[in-house]
C-alpha positions as CSV (number, residue, x, y, z in Angstrom):
1,M,65.8,90.7,89.6
2,G,68.0,88.8,87.2
3,P,68.7,88.9,83.5
4,L,66.7,85.7,82.8
5,I,63.6,86.9,84.6
6,P,61.8,89.5,82.4
7,Q,60.1,92.3,84.3
8,G,56.4,91.6,84.7
9,I,56.8,87.9,85.4
10,I,58.1,88.5,89.0
11,G,57.5,91.9,90.6
12,T,60.4,93.9,92.1
13,E,58.9,93.4,95.6
14,W,60.1,89.8,95.3
15,N,63.7,90.7,94.8
16,F,64.7,90.4,98.4
17,V,62.8,87.1,98.9
18,I,64.6,85.6,95.9
19,A,67.9,87.0,97.1
20,L,67.3,85.4,100.5
21,I,66.5,82.1,98.9
22,L,69.6,82.2,96.7
23,G,71.7,83.2,99.7
24,M,70.5,80.3,101.7
25,A,71.1,78.0,98.8
26,F,74.6,79.4,98.5
27,G,75.3,78.8,102.2
28,F,74.0,75.3,101.9
29,L,76.3,74.6,99.0
30,L,79.3,76.0,100.9
31,E,78.5,73.7,103.8
32,A,78.0,70.7,101.5
33,A,81.4,71.4,99.8
34,G,83.1,71.3,103.2
35,F,83.8,75.1,103.3
36,S,82.6,75.3,106.9
37,S,85.8,73.4,107.9
38,S,88.7,75.8,108.6
39,R,91.2,72.9,108.1
40,K,89.9,72.4,104.6
41,L,90.0,76.1,103.8
42,V,93.6,76.8,105.1
43,G,94.7,73.5,103.5
44,L,95.2,75.6,100.3
45,F,97.8,77.7,102.0
46,Y,99.7,74.7,103.4
47,G,99.5,72.7,100.1
48,Y,97.6,69.6,101.3
49,D,94.0,70.4,100.2
50,F,93.2,72.3,97.0
51,V,89.4,72.0,97.0
52,V,89.0,75.8,97.5
53,L,91.2,76.4,94.4
54,R,89.2,73.9,92.4
55,V,85.9,75.5,93.4
56,F,87.0,79.0,92.7
57,F,88.6,78.2,89.3
58,T,85.4,76.3,88.4
59,A,83.2,79.2,89.4
60,G,85.4,81.8,87.6
61,A,85.7,79.8,84.4
62,T,81.9,78.9,84.4
63,A,80.9,82.5,85.1
64,A,83.2,84.0,82.5
65,A,82.1,81.5,79.8
66,G,78.4,81.9,80.9
67,I,78.5,85.6,80.5
68,I,80.0,85.4,77.0
69,L,77.4,82.8,75.9
70,F,74.5,84.7,77.5
71,D,75.7,87.9,75.8
72,Y,76.0,86.0,72.5
73,F,72.5,84.7,72.6
74,G,71.2,88.1,73.7
75,W,70.0,87.0,77.1
76,I,71.9,89.7,78.9
77,D,73.4,93.0,78.0
78,V,77.1,93.0,79.1
79,S,77.3,96.7,78.8
80,M,74.8,97.0,81.7
81,L,77.0,95.0,84.1
82,Y,78.4,97.1,86.8
83,V,82.1,96.7,87.6
84,Q,83.2,98.0,91.0
85,P,86.0,100.6,90.7
86,T,89.5,99.5,91.6
87,Y,91.4,101.6,94.2
88,W,94.9,100.2,94.3
89,G,96.1,101.3,97.8
90,A,92.9,100.2,99.5
91,A,92.7,97.0,97.6
92,I,96.3,96.0,98.6
93,V,95.8,96.9,102.3
94,G,92.4,95.3,102.4
95,G,93.8,92.1,100.7
96,V,96.6,91.9,103.2
97,I,94.2,92.3,106.2
98,M,91.8,89.7,104.8
99,G,94.5,87.3,103.9
100,L,96.0,87.5,107.4
101,G,92.5,87.0,108.8
102,F,91.9,84.1,106.5
103,V,95.1,82.3,107.4
104,T,95.0,82.9,111.2
105,G,91.2,82.4,111.6
106,G,90.7,79.7,109.0
107,F,87.7,81.4,107.3
108,C,86.9,84.1,104.8
109,P,83.9,86.3,105.5
110,G,81.4,84.1,103.5
111,T,82.6,80.8,104.9
112,S,82.6,82.2,108.5
113,I,78.9,83.0,108.2
114,A,78.3,79.4,106.8
115,A,80.3,77.8,109.6
116,A,78.7,80.1,112.3
117,S,75.2,79.1,111.1
118,I,75.9,75.5,112.0
119,G,77.2,76.4,115.4
120,K,81.0,76.5,115.1
121,L,82.3,78.8,117.8
122,D,85.6,79.8,116.1
123,A,83.6,81.0,113.1
124,L,81.2,82.8,115.4
125,M,84.1,84.7,116.9
126,L,85.3,85.6,113.4
127,V,81.8,86.9,112.5
128,F,81.9,89.0,115.7
129,G,85.3,90.3,114.6
130,L,83.9,91.2,111.2
131,F,81.3,93.4,112.8
132,V,83.8,95.0,115.2
133,G,86.1,95.6,112.2
134,A,83.3,97.1,110.2
135,F,82.4,99.4,113.1
136,I,86.0,100.6,113.6
137,Y,86.3,101.2,109.8
138,G,83.0,103.2,109.8
139,E,84.2,105.3,112.8
140,T,87.6,106.0,111.4
141,Y,86.5,106.5,107.7
142,P,86.8,110.3,107.9
143,L,90.5,109.8,108.7
144,L,91.0,107.2,106.1
145,K,88.8,108.4,103.2
146,D,91.7,110.2,101.3
147,F,93.7,107.0,101.3
148,V,90.6,104.7,100.6
149,N,89.6,106.8,97.6
150,S,93.1,107.3,96.2
151,G,94.4,105.5,93.1
152,N,91.0,105.1,91.5
153,Q,91.4,103.0,88.3
154,G,87.7,102.9,87.5
155,G,85.9,99.7,86.6
156,I,88.9,98.0,85.0
157,K,88.7,94.4,83.8
158,V,91.6,91.9,83.9
159,Y,91.4,91.2,80.1
160,D,91.4,95.0,79.3
161,S,94.5,95.6,81.5
162,L,96.3,92.7,79.8
163,G,95.3,94.0,76.4
164,M,93.3,90.8,75.5
165,S,89.9,90.2,74.1
166,R,87.3,89.0,76.6
167,G,87.0,85.7,74.6
168,F,90.7,85.0,74.5
169,F,91.1,85.7,78.2
170,T,88.2,83.3,79.0
171,F,89.8,80.7,76.8
172,L,93.1,81.0,78.7
173,L,91.3,81.0,82.1
174,I,89.6,77.7,81.1
175,L,93.0,76.2,80.0
176,V,94.6,77.2,83.3
177,A,91.7,75.8,85.2
178,V,91.9,72.4,83.3
179,G,95.7,72.4,83.8
180,M,95.3,73.1,87.5
181,F,92.8,70.2,87.9
182,Y,95.5,67.9,86.6
183,A,98.4,69.5,88.5
184,V,97.1,69.9,92.0
185,P,96.5,66.2,92.7
186,L,100.2,65.7,92.1
187,I,101.1,68.3,94.7
188,E,98.5,66.9,97.2
189,K,100.2,63.5,96.9
190,R,103.6,64.9,97.7
191,V,102.4,67.0,100.7
192,K,101.5,65.0,103.8
193,K,98.0,65.9,105.1
194,P,98.0,66.6,108.8
195,E,96.2,64.2,111.1
196,Y,93.4,65.7,113.1
């Protein structure tokens, strides 16, 4: 299952059960953090609420530092981690589509599921749209596959592409995160939050 659970303690048949429990816990935390509110999510784009930025910077810095520490103590083998290949054209087009959907709908795919699970109708419509979009993509894939698979850069890592060591990049990421935690409250104070 995971790097901290040696084989033999928990059998592979429990993998999906553990994944389900972790997924439910993640959804609960999204809801508890207020990520089922489309106003809170799009507040980042309008400059009045930076909680999304804070959470993602915290998650990124914690994960990066955690991987380095776990590798140092021998708890995981970083060389075994799979990095999804980067396809530039598809990544840019997909990012634009998702960004437009996020700003206009108020949810990203994960937060739309969390919000739909507590009965928000706008999120339910977005989830329906996700399935429609996935179906359309699946049906048109033969026409799109040359573009989708073009520009393959392999499993590149940000620090490799910047010519930095993993440790130095993580250090800079943590510095940027700390700086952002001090800077965004100043921005939030200057931007008037809309009344609902």
